[in-house]
mmCIF entry with sequence, helices, sheets and N, C-alpha, C, O atoms, coordinates in Angstrom:
data_MODEL
# 
_entry.id   MODEL 
# 
_entity.id                         1 
_entity.type                       polymer 
_entity.pdbx_number_of_molecules   1 
# 
_entity_poly.entity_id                      1 
_entity_poly.type                           'polypeptide(L)' 
_entity_poly.nstd_linkage                   no 
_entity_poly.nstd_monomer                   no 
_entity_poly.pdbx_seq_one_letter_code       
;(UNK)(UNK)(UNK)(UNK)(UNK)(UNK)(UNK)(UNK)(UNK)(UNK)(UNK)(UNK)(UNK)(UNK)(UNK)(UNK)
(UNK)(UNK)(UNK)(UNK)(UNK)(UNK)(UNK)(UNK)(UNK)(UNK)(UNK)(UNK)(UNK)(UNK)(UNK)(UNK)
(UNK)(UNK)(UNK)(UNK)(UNK)(UNK)(UNK)(UNK)(UNK)(UNK)(UNK)(UNK)
;
_entity_poly.pdbx_seq_one_letter_code_can   XXXXXXXXXXXXXXXXXXXXXXXXXXXXXXXXXXXXXXXXXXXX 
_entity_poly.pdbx_strand_id                 A 
# 
loop_
_entity_poly_seq.entity_id 
_entity_poly_seq.num 
_entity_poly_seq.mon_id 
_entity_poly_seq.hetero 
1 1  UNK n 
1 2  UNK n 
1 3  UNK n 
1 4  UNK n 
1 5  UNK n 
1 6  UNK n 
1 7  UNK n 
1 8  UNK n 
1 9  UNK n 
1 10 UNK n 
1 11 UNK n 
1 12 UNK n 
1 13 UNK n 
1 14 UNK n 
1 15 UNK n 
1 16 UNK n 
1 17 UNK n 
1 18 UNK n 
1 19 UNK n 
1 20 UNK n 
1 21 UNK n 
1 22 UNK n 
1 23 UNK n 
1 24 UNK n 
1 25 UNK n 
1 26 UNK n 
1 27 UNK n 
1 28 UNK n 
1 29 UNK n 
1 30 UNK n 
1 31 UNK n 
1 32 UNK n 
1 33 UNK n 
1 34 UNK n 
1 35 UNK n 
1 36 UNK n 
1 37 UNK n 
1 38 UNK n 
1 39 UNK n 
1 40 UNK n 
1 41 UNK n 
1 42 UNK n 
1 43 UNK n 
1 44 UNK n 
# 
_struct_asym.id          A 
_struct_asym.entity_id   1 
# 
_struct_conf.conf_type_id            HELX_P 
_struct_conf.id                      HELX_P1 
_struct_conf.pdbx_PDB_helix_id       AA1 
_struct_conf.beg_label_comp_id       UNK 
_struct_conf.beg_label_asym_id       A 
_struct_conf.beg_label_seq_id        16 
_struct_conf.pdbx_beg_PDB_ins_code   ? 
_struct_conf.end_label_comp_id       UNK 
_struct_conf.end_label_asym_id       A 
_struct_conf.end_label_seq_id        18 
_struct_conf.pdbx_end_PDB_ins_code   ? 
_struct_conf.beg_auth_comp_id        UNK 
_struct_conf.beg_auth_asym_id        A 
_struct_conf.beg_auth_seq_id         16 
_struct_conf.end_auth_comp_id        UNK 
_struct_conf.end_auth_asym_id        A 
_struct_conf.end_auth_seq_id         18 
_struct_conf.pdbx_PDB_helix_class    5 
_struct_conf.details                 ? 
_struct_conf.pdbx_PDB_helix_length   3 
# 
_struct_conf_type.id          HELX_P 
_struct_conf_type.criteria    ? 
_struct_conf_type.reference   ? 
# 
_struct_sheet.id               AA1 
_struct_sheet.type             ? 
_struct_sheet.number_strands   3 
_struct_sheet.details          ? 
# 
loop_
_struct_sheet_order.sheet_id 
_struct_sheet_order.range_id_1 
_struct_sheet_order.range_id_2 
_struct_sheet_order.offset 
_struct_sheet_order.sense 
AA1 1 2 ? anti-parallel 
AA1 2 3 ? anti-parallel 
# 
loop_
_struct_sheet_range.sheet_id 
_struct_sheet_range.id 
_struct_sheet_range.beg_label_comp_id 
_struct_sheet_range.beg_label_asym_id 
_struct_sheet_range.beg_label_seq_id 
_struct_sheet_range.pdbx_beg_PDB_ins_code 
_struct_sheet_range.end_label_comp_id 
_struct_sheet_range.end_label_asym_id 
_struct_sheet_range.end_label_seq_id 
_struct_sheet_range.pdbx_end_PDB_ins_code 
_struct_sheet_range.beg_auth_comp_id 
_struct_sheet_range.beg_auth_asym_id 
_struct_sheet_range.beg_auth_seq_id 
_struct_sheet_range.end_auth_comp_id 
_struct_sheet_range.end_auth_asym_id 
_struct_sheet_range.end_auth_seq_id 
AA1 1 UNK A 11 ? UNK A 12 ? UNK A 11 UNK A 12 
AA1 2 UNK A 3  ? UNK A 5  ? UNK A 3  UNK A 5  
AA1 3 UNK A 31 ? UNK A 33 ? UNK A 31 UNK A 33 
# 
loop_
_atom_site.group_PDB 
_atom_site.id 
_atom_site.type_symbol 
_atom_site.label_atom_id 
_atom_site.label_alt_id 
_atom_site.label_comp_id 
_atom_site.label_asym_id 
_atom_site.label_entity_id 
_atom_site.label_seq_id 
_atom_site.pdbx_PDB_ins_code 
_atom_site.Cartn_x 
_atom_site.Cartn_y 
_atom_site.Cartn_z 
_atom_site.occupancy 
_atom_site.B_iso_or_equiv 
_atom_site.pdbx_formal_charge 
_atom_site.auth_seq_id 
_atom_site.auth_comp_id 
_atom_site.auth_asym_id 
_atom_site.auth_atom_id 
_atom_site.pdbx_PDB_model_num 
ATOM 1   N N  . UNK A 1 1  ? 39.084 29.650 -72.566 1.00 0.00 ? 1  UNK A N  1 
ATOM 2   C CA . UNK A 1 1  ? 37.584 29.285 -72.220 1.00 0.00 ? 1  UNK A CA 1 
ATOM 3   C C  . UNK A 1 1  ? 37.725 28.209 -71.199 1.00 0.00 ? 1  UNK A C  1 
ATOM 4   O O  . UNK A 1 1  ? 38.519 27.275 -71.313 1.00 0.00 ? 1  UNK A O  1 
ATOM 5   N N  . UNK A 1 2  ? 36.912 28.388 -70.194 1.00 0.00 ? 2  UNK A N  1 
ATOM 6   C CA . UNK A 1 2  ? 36.873 27.256 -69.173 1.00 0.00 ? 2  UNK A CA 1 
ATOM 7   C C  . UNK A 1 2  ? 35.621 26.359 -69.477 1.00 0.00 ? 2  UNK A C  1 
ATOM 8   O O  . UNK A 1 2  ? 34.615 26.778 -70.048 1.00 0.00 ? 2  UNK A O  1 
ATOM 9   N N  . UNK A 1 3  ? 35.788 25.164 -69.059 1.00 0.00 ? 3  UNK A N  1 
ATOM 10  C CA . UNK A 1 3  ? 34.679 24.180 -69.153 1.00 0.00 ? 3  UNK A CA 1 
ATOM 11  C C  . UNK A 1 3  ? 34.271 23.739 -67.785 1.00 0.00 ? 3  UNK A C  1 
ATOM 12  O O  . UNK A 1 3  ? 35.068 23.817 -66.850 1.00 0.00 ? 3  UNK A O  1 
ATOM 13  N N  . UNK A 1 4  ? 33.020 23.264 -67.628 1.00 0.00 ? 4  UNK A N  1 
ATOM 14  C CA . UNK A 1 4  ? 32.425 22.899 -66.427 1.00 0.00 ? 4  UNK A CA 1 
ATOM 15  C C  . UNK A 1 4  ? 32.126 21.377 -66.481 1.00 0.00 ? 4  UNK A C  1 
ATOM 16  O O  . UNK A 1 4  ? 31.564 20.958 -67.493 1.00 0.00 ? 4  UNK A O  1 
ATOM 17  N N  . UNK A 1 5  ? 32.419 20.588 -65.578 1.00 0.00 ? 5  UNK A N  1 
ATOM 18  C CA . UNK A 1 5  ? 32.121 19.197 -65.527 1.00 0.00 ? 5  UNK A CA 1 
ATOM 19  C C  . UNK A 1 5  ? 30.713 18.983 -65.221 1.00 0.00 ? 5  UNK A C  1 
ATOM 20  O O  . UNK A 1 5  ? 30.238 19.574 -64.251 1.00 0.00 ? 5  UNK A O  1 
ATOM 21  N N  . UNK A 1 6  ? 29.994 18.218 -65.922 1.00 0.00 ? 6  UNK A N  1 
ATOM 22  C CA . UNK A 1 6  ? 28.596 17.836 -65.735 1.00 0.00 ? 6  UNK A CA 1 
ATOM 23  C C  . UNK A 1 6  ? 28.388 17.074 -64.427 1.00 0.00 ? 6  UNK A C  1 
ATOM 24  O O  . UNK A 1 6  ? 27.337 17.269 -63.817 1.00 0.00 ? 6  UNK A O  1 
ATOM 25  N N  . UNK A 1 7  ? 29.219 16.297 -63.984 1.00 0.00 ? 7  UNK A N  1 
ATOM 26  C CA . UNK A 1 7  ? 29.090 15.483 -62.823 1.00 0.00 ? 7  UNK A CA 1 
ATOM 27  C C  . UNK A 1 7  ? 29.384 16.038 -61.497 1.00 0.00 ? 7  UNK A C  1 
ATOM 28  O O  . UNK A 1 7  ? 28.663 15.871 -60.513 1.00 0.00 ? 7  UNK A O  1 
ATOM 29  N N  . UNK A 1 8  ? 30.582 16.771 -61.521 1.00 0.00 ? 8  UNK A N  1 
ATOM 30  C CA . UNK A 1 8  ? 31.067 17.277 -60.174 1.00 0.00 ? 8  UNK A CA 1 
ATOM 31  C C  . UNK A 1 8  ? 30.958 18.743 -60.042 1.00 0.00 ? 8  UNK A C  1 
ATOM 32  O O  . UNK A 1 8  ? 31.182 19.258 -58.947 1.00 0.00 ? 8  UNK A O  1 
ATOM 33  N N  . UNK A 1 9  ? 30.621 19.486 -61.106 1.00 0.00 ? 9  UNK A N  1 
ATOM 34  C CA . UNK A 1 9  ? 30.436 20.906 -61.307 1.00 0.00 ? 9  UNK A CA 1 
ATOM 35  C C  . UNK A 1 9  ? 31.731 21.729 -60.931 1.00 0.00 ? 9  UNK A C  1 
ATOM 36  O O  . UNK A 1 9  ? 31.677 22.789 -60.308 1.00 0.00 ? 9  UNK A O  1 
ATOM 37  N N  . UNK A 1 10 ? 32.827 21.179 -61.342 1.00 0.00 ? 10 UNK A N  1 
ATOM 38  C CA . UNK A 1 10 ? 34.086 21.880 -61.002 1.00 0.00 ? 10 UNK A CA 1 
ATOM 39  C C  . UNK A 1 10 ? 34.466 22.440 -62.420 1.00 0.00 ? 10 UNK A C  1 
ATOM 40  O O  . UNK A 1 10 ? 34.053 21.916 -63.455 1.00 0.00 ? 10 UNK A O  1 
ATOM 41  N N  . UNK A 1 11 ? 35.278 23.537 -62.392 1.00 0.00 ? 11 UNK A N  1 
ATOM 42  C CA . UNK A 1 11 ? 35.794 24.114 -63.729 1.00 0.00 ? 11 UNK A CA 1 
ATOM 43  C C  . UNK A 1 11 ? 37.010 23.464 -64.119 1.00 0.00 ? 11 UNK A C  1 
ATOM 44  O O  . UNK A 1 11 ? 37.888 23.176 -63.306 1.00 0.00 ? 11 UNK A O  1 
ATOM 45  N N  . UNK A 1 12 ? 37.082 23.222 -65.375 1.00 0.00 ? 12 UNK A N  1 
ATOM 46  C CA . UNK A 1 12 ? 38.379 22.586 -66.103 1.00 0.00 ? 12 UNK A CA 1 
ATOM 47  C C  . UNK A 1 12 ? 38.807 23.517 -67.025 1.00 0.00 ? 12 UNK A C  1 
ATOM 48  O O  . UNK A 1 12 ? 38.043 24.005 -67.858 1.00 0.00 ? 12 UNK A O  1 
ATOM 49  N N  . UNK A 1 13 ? 40.162 23.843 -66.920 1.00 0.00 ? 13 UNK A N  1 
ATOM 50  C CA . UNK A 1 13 ? 40.846 24.689 -67.846 1.00 0.00 ? 13 UNK A CA 1 
ATOM 51  C C  . UNK A 1 13 ? 40.940 24.224 -69.213 1.00 0.00 ? 13 UNK A C  1 
ATOM 52  O O  . UNK A 1 13 ? 40.922 23.013 -69.437 1.00 0.00 ? 13 UNK A O  1 
ATOM 53  N N  . UNK A 1 14 ? 41.044 25.132 -70.215 1.00 0.00 ? 14 UNK A N  1 
ATOM 54  C CA . UNK A 1 14 ? 41.011 24.848 -71.590 1.00 0.00 ? 14 UNK A CA 1 
ATOM 55  C C  . UNK A 1 14 ? 42.392 24.071 -71.910 1.00 0.00 ? 14 UNK A C  1 
ATOM 56  O O  . UNK A 1 14 ? 42.449 23.214 -72.792 1.00 0.00 ? 14 UNK A O  1 
ATOM 57  N N  . UNK A 1 15 ? 43.410 24.416 -71.182 1.00 0.00 ? 15 UNK A N  1 
ATOM 58  C CA . UNK A 1 15 ? 44.737 23.715 -71.482 1.00 0.00 ? 15 UNK A CA 1 
ATOM 59  C C  . UNK A 1 15 ? 44.744 22.171 -71.301 1.00 0.00 ? 15 UNK A C  1 
ATOM 60  O O  . UNK A 1 15 ? 45.440 21.420 -71.984 1.00 0.00 ? 15 UNK A O  1 
ATOM 61  N N  . UNK A 1 16 ? 43.855 21.752 -70.261 1.00 0.00 ? 16 UNK A N  1 
ATOM 62  C CA . UNK A 1 16 ? 43.815 20.322 -69.968 1.00 0.00 ? 16 UNK A CA 1 
ATOM 63  C C  . UNK A 1 16 ? 43.023 19.610 -71.004 1.00 0.00 ? 16 UNK A C  1 
ATOM 64  O O  . UNK A 1 16 ? 43.250 18.419 -71.218 1.00 0.00 ? 16 UNK A O  1 
ATOM 65  N N  . UNK A 1 17 ? 42.112 20.256 -71.661 1.00 0.00 ? 17 UNK A N  1 
ATOM 66  C CA . UNK A 1 17 ? 41.139 19.469 -72.575 1.00 0.00 ? 17 UNK A CA 1 
ATOM 67  C C  . UNK A 1 17 ? 41.818 19.376 -73.980 1.00 0.00 ? 17 UNK A C  1 
ATOM 68  O O  . UNK A 1 17 ? 41.230 18.809 -74.900 1.00 0.00 ? 17 UNK A O  1 
ATOM 69  N N  . UNK A 1 18 ? 43.002 19.908 -74.140 1.00 0.00 ? 18 UNK A N  1 
ATOM 70  C CA . UNK A 1 18 ? 43.663 19.791 -75.501 1.00 0.00 ? 18 UNK A CA 1 
ATOM 71  C C  . UNK A 1 18 ? 44.181 18.353 -75.642 1.00 0.00 ? 18 UNK A C  1 
ATOM 72  O O  . UNK A 1 18 ? 44.180 17.843 -76.763 1.00 0.00 ? 18 UNK A O  1 
ATOM 73  N N  . UNK A 1 19 ? 44.636 17.647 -74.548 1.00 0.00 ? 19 UNK A N  1 
ATOM 74  C CA . UNK A 1 19 ? 45.099 16.337 -74.687 1.00 0.00 ? 19 UNK A CA 1 
ATOM 75  C C  . UNK A 1 19 ? 43.990 15.278 -74.683 1.00 0.00 ? 19 UNK A C  1 
ATOM 76  O O  . UNK A 1 19 ? 43.991 14.359 -75.502 1.00 0.00 ? 19 UNK A O  1 
ATOM 77  N N  . UNK A 1 20 ? 43.019 15.427 -73.717 1.00 0.00 ? 20 UNK A N  1 
ATOM 78  C CA . UNK A 1 20 ? 41.890 14.557 -73.788 1.00 0.00 ? 20 UNK A CA 1 
ATOM 79  C C  . UNK A 1 20 ? 40.770 15.121 -73.116 1.00 0.00 ? 20 UNK A C  1 
ATOM 80  O O  . UNK A 1 20 ? 40.916 15.978 -72.244 1.00 0.00 ? 20 UNK A O  1 
ATOM 81  N N  . UNK A 1 21 ? 39.651 14.686 -73.477 1.00 0.00 ? 21 UNK A N  1 
ATOM 82  C CA . UNK A 1 21 ? 38.338 15.363 -72.945 1.00 0.00 ? 21 UNK A CA 1 
ATOM 83  C C  . UNK A 1 21 ? 37.884 14.578 -71.810 1.00 0.00 ? 21 UNK A C  1 
ATOM 84  O O  . UNK A 1 21 ? 37.038 13.707 -72.012 1.00 0.00 ? 21 UNK A O  1 
ATOM 85  N N  . UNK A 1 22 ? 38.358 14.784 -70.599 1.00 0.00 ? 22 UNK A N  1 
ATOM 86  C CA . UNK A 1 22 ? 37.968 14.129 -69.376 1.00 0.00 ? 22 UNK A CA 1 
ATOM 87  C C  . UNK A 1 22 ? 38.220 15.165 -68.157 1.00 0.00 ? 22 UNK A C  1 
ATOM 88  O O  . UNK A 1 22 ? 39.140 15.983 -68.148 1.00 0.00 ? 22 UNK A O  1 
ATOM 89  N N  . UNK A 1 23 ? 37.337 15.016 -67.213 1.00 0.00 ? 23 UNK A N  1 
ATOM 90  C CA . UNK A 1 23 ? 37.492 15.831 -66.016 1.00 0.00 ? 23 UNK A CA 1 
ATOM 91  C C  . UNK A 1 23 ? 38.679 15.164 -65.213 1.00 0.00 ? 23 UNK A C  1 
ATOM 92  O O  . UNK A 1 23 ? 38.728 13.948 -65.024 1.00 0.00 ? 23 UNK A O  1 
ATOM 93  N N  . UNK A 1 24 ? 39.632 16.055 -64.753 1.00 0.00 ? 24 UNK A N  1 
ATOM 94  C CA . UNK A 1 24 ? 40.695 15.540 -63.935 1.00 0.00 ? 24 UNK A CA 1 
ATOM 95  C C  . UNK A 1 24 ? 40.318 15.206 -62.540 1.00 0.00 ? 24 UNK A C  1 
ATOM 96  O O  . UNK A 1 24 ? 41.068 14.496 -61.870 1.00 0.00 ? 24 UNK A O  1 
ATOM 97  N N  . UNK A 1 25 ? 39.175 15.682 -62.043 1.00 0.00 ? 25 UNK A N  1 
ATOM 98  C CA . UNK A 1 25 ? 38.733 15.399 -60.726 1.00 0.00 ? 25 UNK A CA 1 
ATOM 99  C C  . UNK A 1 25 ? 37.912 14.123 -60.500 1.00 0.00 ? 25 UNK A C  1 
ATOM 100 O O  . UNK A 1 25 ? 38.158 13.360 -59.565 1.00 0.00 ? 25 UNK A O  1 
ATOM 101 N N  . UNK A 1 26 ? 36.902 13.912 -61.410 1.00 0.00 ? 26 UNK A N  1 
ATOM 102 C CA . UNK A 1 26 ? 36.096 12.730 -61.298 1.00 0.00 ? 26 UNK A CA 1 
ATOM 103 C C  . UNK A 1 26 ? 36.139 11.769 -62.470 1.00 0.00 ? 26 UNK A C  1 
ATOM 104 O O  . UNK A 1 26 ? 35.615 10.658 -62.377 1.00 0.00 ? 26 UNK A O  1 
ATOM 105 N N  . UNK A 1 27 ? 36.790 12.199 -63.636 1.00 0.00 ? 27 UNK A N  1 
ATOM 106 C CA . UNK A 1 27 ? 36.948 11.340 -64.724 1.00 0.00 ? 27 UNK A CA 1 
ATOM 107 C C  . UNK A 1 27 ? 35.655 11.306 -65.710 1.00 0.00 ? 27 UNK A C  1 
ATOM 108 O O  . UNK A 1 27 ? 35.517 10.440 -66.574 1.00 0.00 ? 27 UNK A O  1 
ATOM 109 N N  . UNK A 1 28 ? 34.809 12.262 -65.494 1.00 0.00 ? 28 UNK A N  1 
ATOM 110 C CA . UNK A 1 28 ? 33.680 12.324 -66.301 1.00 0.00 ? 28 UNK A CA 1 
ATOM 111 C C  . UNK A 1 28 ? 34.019 12.798 -67.754 1.00 0.00 ? 28 UNK A C  1 
ATOM 112 O O  . UNK A 1 28 ? 34.960 13.559 -67.979 1.00 0.00 ? 28 UNK A O  1 
ATOM 113 N N  . UNK A 1 29 ? 33.212 12.314 -68.705 1.00 0.00 ? 29 UNK A N  1 
ATOM 114 C CA . UNK A 1 29 ? 33.549 12.702 -70.086 1.00 0.00 ? 29 UNK A CA 1 
ATOM 115 C C  . UNK A 1 29 ? 32.699 13.854 -70.671 1.00 0.00 ? 29 UNK A C  1 
ATOM 116 O O  . UNK A 1 29 ? 32.915 14.308 -71.795 1.00 0.00 ? 29 UNK A O  1 
ATOM 117 N N  . UNK A 1 30 ? 31.702 14.313 -69.838 1.00 0.00 ? 30 UNK A N  1 
ATOM 118 C CA . UNK A 1 30 ? 30.792 15.374 -70.324 1.00 0.00 ? 30 UNK A CA 1 
ATOM 119 C C  . UNK A 1 30 ? 31.255 16.718 -69.697 1.00 0.00 ? 30 UNK A C  1 
ATOM 120 O O  . UNK A 1 30 ? 31.242 16.888 -68.478 1.00 0.00 ? 30 UNK A O  1 
ATOM 121 N N  . UNK A 1 31 ? 31.653 17.638 -70.552 1.00 0.00 ? 31 UNK A N  1 
ATOM 122 C CA . UNK A 1 31 ? 32.056 18.988 -70.217 1.00 0.00 ? 31 UNK A CA 1 
ATOM 123 C C  . UNK A 1 31 ? 31.236 19.929 -70.938 1.00 0.00 ? 31 UNK A C  1 
ATOM 124 O O  . UNK A 1 31 ? 30.982 19.760 -72.130 1.00 0.00 ? 31 UNK A O  1 
ATOM 125 N N  . UNK A 1 32 ? 30.798 20.937 -70.259 1.00 0.00 ? 32 UNK A N  1 
ATOM 126 C CA . UNK A 1 32 ? 29.920 21.975 -70.832 1.00 0.00 ? 32 UNK A CA 1 
ATOM 127 C C  . UNK A 1 32 ? 30.682 23.318 -70.837 1.00 0.00 ? 32 UNK A C  1 
ATOM 128 O O  . UNK A 1 32 ? 31.479 23.582 -69.936 1.00 0.00 ? 32 UNK A O  1 
ATOM 129 N N  . UNK A 1 33 ? 30.451 24.097 -71.780 1.00 0.00 ? 33 UNK A N  1 
ATOM 130 C CA . UNK A 1 33 ? 31.060 25.382 -71.844 1.00 0.00 ? 33 UNK A CA 1 
ATOM 131 C C  . UNK A 1 33 ? 30.400 26.389 -70.856 1.00 0.00 ? 33 UNK A C  1 
ATOM 132 O O  . UNK A 1 33 ? 29.190 26.406 -70.627 1.00 0.00 ? 33 UNK A O  1 
ATOM 133 N N  . UNK A 1 34 ? 31.279 27.195 -70.315 1.00 0.00 ? 34 UNK A N  1 
ATOM 134 C CA . UNK A 1 34 ? 30.680 28.069 -69.334 1.00 0.00 ? 34 UNK A CA 1 
ATOM 135 C C  . UNK A 1 34 ? 29.931 29.209 -70.121 1.00 0.00 ? 34 UNK A C  1 
ATOM 136 O O  . UNK A 1 34 ? 30.322 29.621 -71.213 1.00 0.00 ? 34 UNK A O  1 
ATOM 137 N N  . UNK A 1 35 ? 28.864 29.659 -69.493 1.00 0.00 ? 35 UNK A N  1 
ATOM 138 C CA . UNK A 1 35 ? 27.973 30.665 -70.146 1.00 0.00 ? 35 UNK A CA 1 
ATOM 139 C C  . UNK A 1 35 ? 28.332 32.065 -69.466 1.00 0.00 ? 35 UNK A C  1 
ATOM 140 O O  . UNK A 1 35 ? 28.500 32.187 -68.252 1.00 0.00 ? 35 UNK A O  1 
ATOM 141 N N  . UNK A 1 36 ? 28.428 33.080 -70.366 1.00 0.00 ? 36 UNK A N  1 
ATOM 142 C CA . UNK A 1 36 ? 28.647 34.425 -69.894 1.00 0.00 ? 36 UNK A CA 1 
ATOM 143 C C  . UNK A 1 36 ? 27.391 35.073 -69.451 1.00 0.00 ? 36 UNK A C  1 
ATOM 144 O O  . UNK A 1 36 ? 26.320 34.605 -69.836 1.00 0.00 ? 36 UNK A O  1 
ATOM 145 N N  . UNK A 1 37 ? 27.427 36.101 -68.680 1.00 0.00 ? 37 UNK A N  1 
ATOM 146 C CA . UNK A 1 37 ? 26.310 36.843 -68.197 1.00 0.00 ? 37 UNK A CA 1 
ATOM 147 C C  . UNK A 1 37 ? 25.742 37.706 -69.289 1.00 0.00 ? 37 UNK A C  1 
ATOM 148 O O  . UNK A 1 37 ? 26.484 38.432 -69.951 1.00 0.00 ? 37 UNK A O  1 
ATOM 149 N N  . UNK A 1 38 ? 24.556 37.652 -69.476 1.00 0.00 ? 38 UNK A N  1 
ATOM 150 C CA . UNK A 1 38 ? 23.749 38.384 -70.616 1.00 0.00 ? 38 UNK A CA 1 
ATOM 151 C C  . UNK A 1 38 ? 23.168 39.626 -69.880 1.00 0.00 ? 38 UNK A C  1 
ATOM 152 O O  . UNK A 1 38 ? 22.529 39.548 -68.831 1.00 0.00 ? 38 UNK A O  1 
ATOM 153 N N  . UNK A 1 39 ? 23.455 40.781 -70.538 1.00 0.00 ? 39 UNK A N  1 
ATOM 154 C CA . UNK A 1 39 ? 22.787 42.046 -69.982 1.00 0.00 ? 39 UNK A CA 1 
ATOM 155 C C  . UNK A 1 39 ? 21.398 42.150 -70.543 1.00 0.00 ? 39 UNK A C  1 
ATOM 156 O O  . UNK A 1 39 ? 21.160 41.860 -71.715 1.00 0.00 ? 39 UNK A O  1 
ATOM 157 N N  . UNK A 1 40 ? 20.497 42.558 -69.713 1.00 0.00 ? 40 UNK A N  1 
ATOM 158 C CA . UNK A 1 40 ? 19.081 42.513 -70.112 1.00 0.00 ? 40 UNK A CA 1 
ATOM 159 C C  . UNK A 1 40 ? 18.858 44.107 -70.381 1.00 0.00 ? 40 UNK A C  1 
ATOM 160 O O  . UNK A 1 40 ? 19.316 44.973 -69.635 1.00 0.00 ? 40 UNK A O  1 
ATOM 161 N N  . UNK A 1 41 ? 18.161 44.345 -71.445 1.00 0.00 ? 41 UNK A N  1 
ATOM 162 C CA . UNK A 1 41 ? 17.745 45.637 -72.007 1.00 0.00 ? 41 UNK A CA 1 
ATOM 163 C C  . UNK A 1 41 ? 16.330 45.748 -71.871 1.00 0.00 ? 41 UNK A C  1 
ATOM 164 O O  . UNK A 1 41 ? 15.609 44.894 -72.386 1.00 0.00 ? 41 UNK A O  1 
ATOM 165 N N  . UNK A 1 42 ? 15.818 46.780 -71.187 1.00 0.00 ? 42 UNK A N  1 
ATOM 166 C CA . UNK A 1 42 ? 14.466 47.032 -71.103 1.00 0.00 ? 42 UNK A CA 1 
ATOM 167 C C  . UNK A 1 42 ? 13.824 47.463 -72.493 1.00 0.00 ? 42 UNK A C  1 
ATOM 168 O O  . UNK A 1 42 ? 14.345 48.370 -73.143 1.00 0.00 ? 42 UNK A O  1 
ATOM 169 N N  . UNK A 1 43 ? 12.754 46.844 -72.912 1.00 0.00 ? 43 UNK A N  1 
ATOM 170 C CA . UNK A 1 43 ? 12.216 47.320 -74.176 1.00 0.00 ? 43 UNK A CA 1 
ATOM 171 C C  . UNK A 1 43 ? 11.358 48.535 -74.048 1.00 0.00 ? 43 UNK A C  1 
ATOM 172 O O  . UNK A 1 43 ? 10.654 48.759 -73.064 1.00 0.00 ? 43 UNK A O  1 
ATOM 173 N N  . UNK A 1 44 ? 11.456 49.317 -75.109 1.00 0.00 ? 44 UNK A N  1 
ATOM 174 C CA . UNK A 1 44 ? 10.692 50.660 -75.036 1.00 0.00 ? 44 UNK A CA 1 
ATOM 175 C C  . UNK A 1 44 ? 9.391  50.620 -75.823 1.00 0.00 ? 44 UNK A C  1 
ATOM 176 O O  . UNK A 1 44 ? 8.664  51.612 -75.865 1.00 0.00 ? 44 UNK A O  1 
# 
């Protein structure tokens, strides 16, 4: 699972977050989980 940095909007791999929860690019501590695309179904 990939995480996304809240400050610089770059993706951070899951293997990096096992040691410490910080963005390797900007040093931010807030990481968000990436959302998957939801399929929309038309109601009948």
